[in-house]
N, CA, C, O and the ligand as a Tripos MOL2 file, in Angstrom:
@<TRIPOS>MOLECULE
protein
  249   247    63     0     0
PROTEIN
NO_CHARGES

@<TRIPOS>ATOM
      1 N        -144.3350 -172.4270   32.6080 N.3       1 MET1
      2 CA       -145.3950 -173.2200   31.9850 C.3       1 MET1
      3 C        -145.8620 -174.3040   32.9620 C.2       1 MET1
      4 O        -147.0520 -174.6040   33.0590 O.2       1 MET1
      5 N        -144.9100 -174.8750   33.6710 N.am      2 ALA2
      6 CA       -145.2720 -176.0110   34.4560 C.3       2 ALA2
      7 C        -146.1890 -175.5510   35.5670 C.2       2 ALA2
      8 O        -147.0340 -176.3350   35.9970 O.2       2 ALA2
      9 N        -146.0810 -174.3710   36.0400 N.am      3 GLU3
     10 CA       -146.9560 -173.8860   37.1330 C.3       3 GLU3
     11 C        -148.4120 -173.6710   36.5440 C.2       3 GLU3
     12 O        -149.4200 -173.8980   37.2130 O.2       3 GLU3
     13 N        -148.4350 -173.2500   35.3340 N.am      4 PHE4
     14 CA       -149.7550 -172.9660   34.7150 C.3       4 PHE4
     15 C        -150.5460 -174.2180   34.5130 C.2       4 PHE4
     16 O        -151.7670 -174.2450   34.6680 O.2       4 PHE4
     17 N        -149.8470 -175.2290   34.1720 N.am      5 ILE5
     18 CA       -150.5740 -176.5450   33.9290 C.3       5 ILE5
     19 C        -150.9490 -177.1060   35.2690 C.2       5 ILE5
     20 O        -152.0260 -177.6830   35.4160 O.2       5 ILE5
     21 N        -150.0950 -176.9540   36.2500 N.am      6 TYR6
     22 CA       -150.3810 -177.4770   37.5550 C.3       6 TYR6
     23 C        -151.4900 -176.7750   38.2130 C.2       6 TYR6
     24 O        -152.2130 -177.3710   39.0120 O.2       6 TYR6
     25 N        -151.6740 -175.4400   37.8950 N.am      7 GLY7
     26 CA       -152.7470 -174.7330   38.4880 C.3       7 GLY7
     27 C        -154.1410 -175.1300   37.9290 C.2       7 GLY7
     28 O        -155.1720 -174.8390   38.5350 O.2       7 GLY7
     29 N        -154.1340 -175.7900   36.7750 N.am      8 GLN8
     30 CA       -155.4360 -176.0380   36.1490 C.3       8 GLN8
     31 C        -156.1690 -177.1630   36.9940 C.2       8 GLN8
     32 O        -157.3820 -177.3450   36.8880 O.2       8 GLN8
     33 N        -155.4340 -177.8380   37.7590 N.am      9 SER9
     34 CA       -156.0500 -178.9560   38.5520 C.3       9 SER9
     35 C        -157.0520 -178.3530   39.5890 C.2       9 SER9
     36 O        -158.0130 -179.0120   39.9880 O.2       9 SER9
     37 N        -156.8020 -177.0970   40.0080 N.am     10 SER10
     38 CA       -157.6220 -176.4380   41.0020 C.3      10 SER10
     39 C        -158.4090 -175.3460   40.3600 C.2      10 SER10
     40 O        -158.7120 -174.3460   41.0110 O.2      10 SER10
     41 N        -158.7590 -175.4950   39.0910 N.am     11 LYS11
     42 CA       -159.5410 -174.4900   38.3850 C.3      11 LYS11
     43 C        -160.8460 -174.1760   39.0260 C.2      11 LYS11
     44 O        -161.2880 -173.0270   39.0420 O.2      11 LYS11
     45 N        -161.4730 -175.2000   39.5600 N.am     12 SER12
     46 CA       -162.8200 -175.0430   40.0830 C.3      12 SER12
     47 C        -162.8260 -174.0200   41.3050 C.2      12 SER12
     48 O        -163.8230 -173.3520   41.5760 O.2      12 SER12
     49 N        -161.6840 -173.9540   41.9900 N.am     13 ALA13
     50 CA       -161.5640 -172.9760   43.0750 C.3      13 ALA13
     51 C        -161.0900 -171.6230   42.6420 C.2      13 ALA13
     52 O        -160.9360 -170.6920   43.4330 O.2      13 ALA13
     53 N        -160.8600 -171.5500   41.3290 N.am     14 ARG14
     54 CA       -160.3250 -170.2600   40.8510 C.3      14 ARG14
     55 C        -161.3440 -169.5920   39.8480 C.2      14 ARG14
     56 O        -160.9470 -169.0630   38.8090 O.2      14 ARG14
     57 N        -162.5770 -169.6360   40.1790 N.am     15 LEU15
     58 CA       -163.5280 -168.9630   39.2760 C.3      15 LEU15
     59 C        -163.3040 -167.4830   39.2450 C.2      15 LEU15
     60 O        -162.6320 -166.9060   40.1000 O.2      15 LEU15
     61 N        -163.8790 -166.8880   38.2440 N.am     16 ALA16
     62 CA       -163.6850 -165.3750   38.0830 C.3      16 ALA16
     63 C        -164.5970 -164.6550   39.0470 C.2      16 ALA16
     64 O        -165.3800 -163.8190   38.5940 O.2      16 ALA16
     65 N        -164.5600 -164.9060   40.3030 N.am     17 THR17
     66 CA       -165.3500 -164.1820   41.2220 C.3      17 THR17
     67 C        -164.4990 -163.1860   42.0360 C.2      17 THR17
     68 O        -163.2760 -163.3160   42.0910 O.2      17 THR17
     69 N        -165.1030 -162.2670   42.6180 N.am     18 HIS18
     70 CA       -164.4340 -161.2290   43.3270 C.3      18 HIS18
     71 C        -164.8120 -161.2300   44.7500 C.2      18 HIS18
     72 O        -165.8110 -161.8310   45.1450 O.2      18 HIS18
     73 N        -163.9910 -160.5310   45.5640 N.am     19 PRO19
     74 CA       -164.3040 -160.4880   47.0640 C.3      19 PRO19
     75 C        -165.7660 -160.0020   47.3660 C.2      19 PRO19
     76 O        -166.2420 -159.0430   46.7590 O.2      19 PRO19
     77 N        -166.3760 -160.6080   48.2070 N.am     20 SER20
     78 CA       -167.8180 -160.2320   48.5350 C.3      20 SER20
     79 C        -167.9300 -159.0630   49.3940 C.2      20 SER20
     80 O        -169.0490 -158.6100   49.6360 O.2      20 SER20
     81 N        -166.9030 -158.5400   49.8670 N.am     21 SER21
     82 CA       -166.9110 -157.3970   50.7990 C.3      21 SER21
     83 C        -166.6680 -156.0750   50.1050 C.2      21 SER21
     84 O        -166.4150 -155.0620   50.7570 O.2      21 SER21
     85 N        -166.7400 -156.0800   48.8110 N.am     22 ARG22
     86 CA       -166.4520 -154.7870   48.0800 C.3      22 ARG22
     87 C        -167.6830 -153.9320   48.1390 C.2      22 ARG22
     88 O        -168.8070 -154.4300   48.2010 O.2      22 ARG22
     89 N        -167.4540 -152.6110   48.1180 N.am     23 THR23
     90 CA       -168.4760 -151.6650   48.0300 C.3      23 THR23
     91 C        -168.2050 -150.8280   46.8560 C.2      23 THR23
     92 O        -167.0980 -150.8670   46.3200 O.2      23 THR23
     93 N        -169.2630 -149.9820   46.3730 N.am     24 CYS24
     94 CA       -169.2040 -149.1160   45.2570 C.3      24 CYS24
     95 C        -168.0130 -148.0960   45.4880 C.2      24 CYS24
     96 O        -167.7880 -147.6150   46.5980 O.2      24 CYS24
     97 N        -167.3270 -147.8250   44.4510 N.am     25 SER25
     98 CA       -166.2370 -146.8530   44.5380 C.3      25 SER25
     99 C        -166.7130 -145.3840   44.4660 C.2      25 SER25
    100 O        -165.9440 -144.4470   44.6760 O.2      25 SER25
    101 N        -167.9630 -145.2360   44.1710 N.am     26 GLU26
    102 CA       -168.5010 -143.9260   44.0870 C.3      26 GLU26
    103 C        -168.6190 -143.3370   45.5350 C.2      26 GLU26
    104 O        -169.0640 -143.9970   46.4740 O.2      26 GLU26
    105 N        -168.1980 -142.0810   45.6380 N.am     27 GLY27
    106 CA       -168.1790 -141.3570   46.9400 C.3      27 GLY27
    107 C        -169.5720 -141.3660   47.6010 C.2      27 GLY27
    108 O        -170.5490 -140.9350   46.9890 O.2      27 GLY27
    109 N        -169.6570 -141.8460   48.8180 N.am     28 GLY28
    110 CA       -170.9490 -141.8460   49.5100 C.3      28 GLY28
    111 C        -171.8590 -143.0210   49.2590 C.2      28 GLY28
    112 O        -172.8830 -143.2190   49.9140 O.2      28 GLY28
    113 N        -171.4310 -143.7930   48.2730 N.am     29 CYS29
    114 CA       -172.2580 -144.9270   47.9090 C.3      29 CYS29
    115 C        -171.7470 -146.1570   48.6180 C.2      29 CYS29
    116 O        -170.5740 -146.5020   48.4780 O.2      29 CYS29
    117 N        -172.5810 -146.8160   49.3640 N.am     30 SER30
    118 CA       -172.1930 -148.0100   50.2230 C.3      30 SER30
    119 C        -172.8790 -149.2840   49.7100 C.2      30 SER30
    120 O        -173.1440 -150.2390   50.4400 O.2      30 SER30
    121 N        -173.1460 -149.2250   48.3970 N.am     31 THR31
    122 CA       -173.8120 -150.4240   47.8270 C.3      31 THR31
    123 C        -172.8010 -151.5790   47.7320 C.2      31 THR31
    124 O        -171.7110 -151.4090   47.1860 O.2      31 THR31
    125 N        -173.1570 -152.7160   48.2500 N.am     32 THR32
    126 CA       -172.2960 -153.8680   48.1350 C.3      32 THR32
    127 C        -172.3000 -154.4080   46.7290 C.2      32 THR32
    128 O        -173.3630 -154.5940   46.1380 O.2      32 THR32
    129 N        -171.1130 -154.6680   46.1750 N.am     33 LEU33
    130 CA       -171.0120 -155.1980   44.8660 C.3      33 LEU33
    131 C        -171.2050 -156.6950   44.8890 C.2      33 LEU33
    132 O        -170.9280 -157.3410   45.8990 O.2      33 LEU33
    133 N        -171.6880 -157.2700   43.7630 N.am     34 SER34
    134 CA       -171.8090 -158.6050   43.6470 C.3      34 SER34
    135 C        -170.4240 -159.2530   43.3270 C.2      34 SER34
    136 O        -169.5730 -158.6120   42.7110 O.2      34 SER34
    137 N        -170.2160 -160.4890   43.7360 N.am     35 ILE35
    138 CA       -168.9440 -161.0910   43.5460 C.3      35 ILE35
    139 C        -168.7540 -161.3890   42.0900 C.2      35 ILE35
    140 O        -167.6480 -161.7190   41.6620 O.2      35 ILE35
    141 N        -169.7960 -161.2820   41.3290 N.am     36 TYR36
    142 CA       -169.7100 -161.5200   39.8940 C.3      36 TYR36
    143 C        -169.5590 -160.1860   39.1470 C.2      36 TYR36
    144 O        -169.4300 -160.1790   37.9230 O.2      36 TYR36
    145 N        -169.5750 -159.1150   39.8370 N.am     37 ASN37
    146 CA       -169.5010 -157.8280   39.2080 C.3      37 ASN37
    147 C        -168.1020 -157.4120   39.1440 C.2      37 ASN37
    148 O        -167.5290 -157.0490   40.1720 O.2      37 ASN37
    149 N        -167.4570 -157.4410   37.9120 N.am     38 PRO38
    150 CA       -166.0940 -157.0900   37.7370 C.3      38 PRO38
    151 C        -165.7810 -155.6280   37.9250 C.2      38 PRO38
    152 O        -164.6180 -155.2460   38.0530 O.2      38 PRO38
    153 N        -166.8460 -154.7820   37.9430 N.am     39 SER39
    154 CA       -166.6340 -153.4380   38.0550 C.3      39 SER39
    155 C        -166.4800 -152.9080   39.4600 C.2      39 SER39
    156 O        -166.8800 -153.5630   40.4230 O.2      39 SER39
    157 N        -165.9150 -151.7510   39.5840 N.am     40 ALA40
    158 CA       -165.6640 -151.2190   40.9510 C.3      40 ALA40
    159 C        -166.8430 -150.3610   41.3790 C.2      40 ALA40
    160 O        -166.8350 -149.7590   42.4530 O.2      40 ALA40
    161 N        -167.8820 -150.3120   40.5020 N.am     41 TYR41
    162 CA       -169.0370 -149.4870   40.8740 C.3      41 TYR41
    163 C        -170.2800 -150.3900   40.8660 C.2      41 TYR41
    164 O        -170.2960 -151.4630   40.2650 O.2      41 TYR41
    165 N        -171.2500 -149.9370   41.5150 N.am     42 CYS42
    166 CA       -172.5400 -150.6310   41.5440 C.3      42 CYS42
    167 C        -173.2190 -150.3310   40.1770 C.2      42 CYS42
    168 O        -172.7530 -149.5290   39.3670 O.2      42 CYS42
    169 N        -174.3270 -151.0220   39.9950 N.am     43 TRP43
    170 CA       -174.9910 -150.8660   38.6900 C.3      43 TRP43
    171 C        -175.5420 -149.5070   38.5180 C.2      43 TRP43
    172 O        -175.9070 -149.1310   37.4030 O.2      43 TRP43
    173 N        -175.6270 -148.7080   39.6170 N.am     44 LEU44
    174 CA       -176.1730 -147.3700   39.4290 C.3      44 LEU44
    175 C        -175.0740 -146.4370   39.0160 C.2      44 LEU44
    176 O        -175.3390 -145.4660   38.3070 O.2      44 LEU44
    177 N        -173.8710 -146.6790   39.4190 N.am     45 HIS45
    178 CA       -172.7730 -145.7600   39.1350 C.3      45 HIS45
    179 C        -171.8010 -146.4100   38.1420 C.2      45 HIS45
    180 O        -170.6990 -145.8970   37.9490 O.2      45 HIS45
    181 N        -172.1660 -147.4750   37.5400 N.am     46 GLU46
    182 CA       -171.3800 -148.0790   36.4990 C.3      46 GLU46
    183 C        -171.3610 -147.1620   35.2670 C.2      46 GLU46
    184 O        -172.3940 -146.9380   34.6360 O.2      46 GLU46
    185 N        -170.1720 -146.6340   34.9320 N.am     47 PRO47
    186 CA       -170.0830 -145.6680   33.8230 C.3      47 PRO47
    187 C        -170.3870 -146.2720   32.4980 C.2      47 PRO47
    188 O        -170.6700 -145.5510   31.5420 O.2      47 PRO47
    189 N        -170.3370 -147.6120   32.4020 N.am     48 LEU48
    190 CA       -170.5060 -148.2940   31.1170 C.3      48 LEU48
    191 C        -172.0390 -148.5520   30.9600 C.2      48 LEU48
    192 O        -172.4530 -148.9940   29.8890 O.2      48 LEU48
    193 N        -172.8280 -148.3130   31.9090 N.am     49 THR49
    194 CA       -174.2560 -148.6190   31.7980 C.3      49 THR49
    195 C        -174.9440 -147.5230   30.9970 C.2      49 THR49
    196 O        -174.9410 -146.3680   31.4230 O.2      49 THR49
    197 N        -175.5140 -147.8380   29.8890 N.am     50 PRO50
    198 CA       -176.1930 -146.8370   29.0150 C.3      50 PRO50
    199 C        -177.4300 -146.1940   29.7680 C.2      50 PRO50
    200 O        -177.8470 -145.0720   29.4780 O.2      50 PRO50
    201 N        -177.9690 -146.9660   30.7260 N.am     51 ARG51
    202 CA       -179.1960 -146.4660   31.3680 C.3      51 ARG51
    203 C        -178.8660 -145.3560   32.3450 C.2      51 ARG51
    204 O        -179.7490 -144.6040   32.7570 O.2      51 ARG51
    205 N        -177.5760 -145.2480   32.7260 N.am     52 SER52
    206 CA       -177.2170 -144.2270   33.6690 C.3      52 SER52
    207 C        -177.5240 -142.7490   33.0610 C.2      52 SER52
    208 O        -177.8510 -141.7890   33.7590 O.2      52 SER52
    209 N        -177.3770 -142.7240   31.7550 N.am     53 ARG53
    210 CA       -177.7280 -141.4270   31.0890 C.3      53 ARG53
    211 C        -179.1820 -141.1570   31.1020 C.2      53 ARG53
    212 O        -179.6320 -140.0620   31.4410 O.2      53 ARG53
    213 N        -179.9150 -142.1570   30.7330 N.am     54 PHE54
    214 CA       -181.4240 -141.9210   30.7440 C.3      54 PHE54
    215 C        -181.7770 -140.6690   29.9630 C.2      54 PHE54
    216 O        -182.5190 -139.8030   30.4270 O.2      54 PHE54
    217 N        -181.2180 -140.6030   28.7580 N.am     55 SER55
    218 CA       -181.5950 -139.4520   27.9110 C.3      55 SER55
    219 C        -182.9140 -139.6170   27.2220 C.2      55 SER55
    220 O        -183.0580 -140.5100   26.3860 O.2      55 SER55
    221 N        -183.8940 -138.7860   27.5400 N.am     56 PRO56
    222 CA       -185.1660 -138.8400   26.8720 C.3      56 PRO56
    223 C        -185.0750 -138.4440   25.3490 C.2      56 PRO56
    224 O        -184.2860 -137.5870   24.9510 O.2      56 PRO56
    225 N        -185.8540 -139.0650   24.6080 N.am     57 LYS57
    226 CA       -185.8840 -138.8500   23.1710 C.3      57 LYS57
    227 C        -186.7060 -137.5020   22.8870 C.2      57 LYS57
    228 O        -187.9200 -137.4400   23.0850 O.2      57 LYS57
    229 N        -186.0160 -136.5310   22.4520 N.am     58 ARG58
    230 CA       -186.6180 -135.3090   22.0390 C.3      58 ARG58
    231 C        -186.8770 -135.3080   20.5440 C.2      58 ARG58
    232 O        -185.9470 -135.2930   19.7370 O.2      58 ARG58
    233 N        -188.0720 -135.3220   20.2090 N.am     59 ARG59
    234 CA       -188.4050 -135.2960   18.7300 C.3      59 ARG59
    235 C        -188.7570 -133.8880   18.2470 C.2      59 ARG59
    236 O        -188.9900 -133.6550   17.0610 O.2      59 ARG59
    237 N        -188.7860 -133.0330   19.1300 N.am     60 LEU60
    238 CA       -189.0300 -131.6180   18.7310 C.3      60 LEU60
    239 C        -190.3880 -131.4830   18.0910 C.2      60 LEU60
    240 O        -190.5840 -130.7030   17.1580 O.2      60 LEU60
    241 N        -191.3320 -132.2630   18.6130 N.am     61 THR61
    242 CA       -192.6720 -132.1650   18.0560 C.3      61 THR61
    243 C        -193.5890 -131.3120   18.9940 C.2      61 THR61
    244 O        -193.8950 -131.6730   20.1310 O.2      61 THR61
    245 N        -193.9510 -130.2840   18.4780 N.am     62 ARG62
    246 CA       -194.8380 -129.3920   19.2700 C.3      62 ARG62
    247 C        -196.3440 -129.5480   18.9020 C.2      62 ARG62
    248 O        -197.1940 -128.8710   19.4790 O.2      62 ARG62
    249 ZN       -172.7640 -146.8320   43.6560 Zn       63 ZN63
@<TRIPOS>BOND
     1     1     2 1
     2     2     3 1
     3     3     4 2
     4     3     5 am
     5     5     6 1
     6     6     7 1
     7     7     8 2
     8     7     9 am
     9     9    10 1
    10    10    11 1
    11    11    12 2
    12    11    13 am
    13    13    14 1
    14    14    15 1
    15    15    16 2
    16    15    17 am
    17    17    18 1
    18    18    19 1
    19    19    20 2
    20    19    21 am
    21    21    22 1
    22    22    23 1
    23    23    24 2
    24    23    25 am
    25    25    26 1
    26    26    27 1
    27    27    28 2
    28    27    29 am
    29    29    30 1
    30    30    31 1
    31    31    32 2
    32    31    33 am
    33    33    34 1
    34    34    35 1
    35    35    36 2
    36    35    37 am
    37    37    38 1
    38    38    39 1
    39    39    40 2
    40    39    41 am
    41    41    42 1
    42    42    43 1
    43    43    44 2
    44    43    45 am
    45    45    46 1
    46    46    47 1
    47    47    48 2
    48    47    49 am
    49    49    50 1
    50    50    51 1
    51    51    52 2
    52    51    53 am
    53    53    54 1
    54    54    55 1
    55    55    56 2
    56    55    57 am
    57    57    58 1
    58    58    59 1
    59    59    60 2
    60    59    61 am
    61    61    62 1
    62    62    63 1
    63    63    64 2
    64    63    65 am
    65    65    66 1
    66    66    67 1
    67    67    68 2
    68    67    69 am
    69    69    70 1
    70    70    71 1
    71    71    72 2
    72    71    73 am
    73    73    74 1
    74    74    75 1
    75    75    76 2
    76    75    77 am
    77    77    78 1
    78    78    79 1
    79    79    80 2
    80    79    81 am
    81    81    82 1
    82    82    83 1
    83    83    84 2
    84    83    85 am
    85    85    86 1
    86    86    87 1
    87    87    88 2
    88    87    89 am
    89    89    90 1
    90    90    91 1
    91    91    92 2
    92    91    93 am
    93    93    94 1
    94    94    95 1
    95    95    96 2
    96    95    97 am
    97    97    98 1
    98    98    99 1
    99    99   100 2
   100    99   101 am
   101   101   102 1
   102   102   103 1
   103   103   104 2
   104   103   105 am
   105   105   106 1
   106   106   107 1
   107   107   108 2
   108   107   109 am
   109   109   110 1
   110   110   111 1
   111   111   112 2
   112   111   113 am
   113   113   114 1
   114   114   115 1
   115   115   116 2
   116   115   117 am
   117   117   118 1
   118   118   119 1
   119   119   120 2
   120   119   121 am
   121   121   122 1
   122   122   123 1
   123   123   124 2
   124   123   125 am
   125   125   126 1
   126   126   127 1
   127   127   128 2
   128   127   129 am
   129   129   130 1
   130   130   131 1
   131   131   132 2
   132   131   133 am
   133   133   134 1
   134   134   135 1
   135   135   136 2
   136   135   137 am
   137   137   138 1
   138   138   139 1
   139   139   140 2
   140   139   141 am
   141   141   142 1
   142   142   143 1
   143   143   144 2
   144   143   145 am
   145   145   146 1
   146   146   147 1
   147   147   148 2
   148   147   149 am
   149   149   150 1
   150   150   151 1
   151   151   152 2
   152   151   153 am
   153   153   154 1
   154   154   155 1
   155   155   156 2
   156   155   157 am
   157   157   158 1
   158   158   159 1
   159   159   160 2
   160   159   161 am
   161   161   162 1
   162   162   163 1
   163   163   164 2
   164   163   165 am
   165   165   166 1
   166   166   167 1
   167   167   168 2
   168   167   169 am
   169   169   170 1
   170   170   171 1
   171   171   172 2
   172   171   173 am
   173   173   174 1
   174   174   175 1
   175   175   176 2
   176   175   177 am
   177   177   178 1
   178   178   179 1
   179   179   180 2
   180   179   181 am
   181   181   182 1
   182   182   183 1
   183   183   184 2
   184   183   185 am
   185   185   186 1
   186   186   187 1
   187   187   188 2
   188   187   189 am
   189   189   190 1
   190   190   191 1
   191   191   192 2
   192   191   193 am
   193   193   194 1
   194   194   195 1
   195   195   196 2
   196   195   197 am
   197   197   198 1
   198   198   199 1
   199   199   200 2
   200   199   201 am
   201   201   202 1
   202   202   203 1
   203   203   204 2
   204   203   205 am
   205   205   206 1
   206   206   207 1
   207   207   208 2
   208   207   209 am
   209   209   210 1
   210   210   211 1
   211   211   212 2
   212   211   213 am
   213   213   214 1
   214   214   215 1
   215   215   216 2
   216   215   217 am
   217   217   218 1
   218   218   219 1
   219   219   220 2
   220   219   221 am
   221   221   222 1
   222   222   223 1
   223   223   224 2
   224   223   225 am
   225   225   226 1
   226   226   227 1
   227   227   228 2
   228   227   229 am
   229   229   230 1
   230   230   231 1
   231   231   232 2
   232   231   233 am
   233   233   234 1
   234   234   235 1
   235   235   236 2
   236   235   237 am
   237   237   238 1
   238   238   239 1
   239   239   240 2
   240   239   241 am
   241   241   242 1
   242   242   243 1
   243   243   244 2
   244   243   245 am
   245   245   246 1
   246   246   247 1
   247   247   248 2
@<TRIPOS>SUBSTRUCTURE
     1 MET1         2 RESIDUE 1 A MET
     2 ALA2         6 RESIDUE 1 A ALA
     3 GLU3        10 RESIDUE 1 A GLU
     4 PHE4        14 RESIDUE 1 A PHE
     5 ILE5        18 RESIDUE 1 A ILE
     6 TYR6        22 RESIDUE 1 A TYR
     7 GLY7        26 RESIDUE 1 A GLY
     8 GLN8        30 RESIDUE 1 A GLN
     9 SER9        34 RESIDUE 1 A SER
    10 SER10       38 RESIDUE 1 A SER
    11 LYS11       42 RESIDUE 1 A LYS
    12 SER12       46 RESIDUE 1 A SER
    13 ALA13       50 RESIDUE 1 A ALA
    14 ARG14       54 RESIDUE 1 A ARG
    15 LEU15       58 RESIDUE 1 A LEU
    16 ALA16       62 RESIDUE 1 A ALA
    17 THR17       66 RESIDUE 1 A THR
    18 HIS18       70 RESIDUE 1 A HIS
    19 PRO19       74 RESIDUE 1 A PRO
    20 SER20       78 RESIDUE 1 A SER
    21 SER21       82 RESIDUE 1 A SER
    22 ARG22       86 RESIDUE 1 A ARG
    23 THR23       90 RESIDUE 1 A THR
    24 CYS24       94 RESIDUE 1 A CYS
    25 SER25       98 RESIDUE 1 A SER
    26 GLU26      102 RESIDUE 1 A GLU
    27 GLY27      106 RESIDUE 1 A GLY
    28 GLY28      110 RESIDUE 1 A GLY
    29 CYS29      114 RESIDUE 1 A CYS
    30 SER30      118 RESIDUE 1 A SER
    31 THR31      122 RESIDUE 1 A THR
    32 THR32      126 RESIDUE 1 A THR
    33 LEU33      130 RESIDUE 1 A LEU
    34 SER34      134 RESIDUE 1 A SER
    35 ILE35      138 RESIDUE 1 A ILE
    36 TYR36      142 RESIDUE 1 A TYR
    37 ASN37      146 RESIDUE 1 A ASN
    38 PRO38      150 RESIDUE 1 A PRO
    39 SER39      154 RESIDUE 1 A SER
    40 ALA40      158 RESIDUE 1 A ALA
    41 TYR41      162 RESIDUE 1 A TYR
    42 CYS42      166 RESIDUE 1 A CYS
    43 TRP43      170 RESIDUE 1 A TRP
    44 LEU44      174 RESIDUE 1 A LEU
    45 HIS45      178 RESIDUE 1 A HIS
    46 GLU46      182 RESIDUE 1 A GLU
    47 PRO47      186 RESIDUE 1 A PRO
    48 LEU48      190 RESIDUE 1 A LEU
    49 THR49      194 RESIDUE 1 A THR
    50 PRO50      198 RESIDUE 1 A PRO
    51 ARG51      202 RESIDUE 1 A ARG
    52 SER52      206 RESIDUE 1 A SER
    53 ARG53      210 RESIDUE 1 A ARG
    54 PHE54      214 RESIDUE 1 A PHE
    55 SER55      218 RESIDUE 1 A SER
    56 PRO56      222 RESIDUE 1 A PRO
    57 LYS57      226 RESIDUE 1 A LYS
    58 ARG58      230 RESIDUE 1 A ARG
    59 ARG59      234 RESIDUE 1 A ARG
    60 LEU60      238 RESIDUE 1 A LEU
    61 THR61      242 RESIDUE 1 A THR
    62 ARG62      246 RESIDUE 1 A ARG
    63 ZN63       249 GROUP 0 **** ****
């Protein structure tokens, strides 16, 4: 516990940022990830992105 309280003094230097030299984990993708991006993939290959599906709405209207 003592170490945890002691570490709070340097909280400003411990923001939730990530190394700036990371690239997308997708094979063949060399997109540099943002330091604020917690994901291992870029926005294009982010599996949690609903836009990646881009499913068109089919209303079956002929
Ligand atoms: Zn990617």
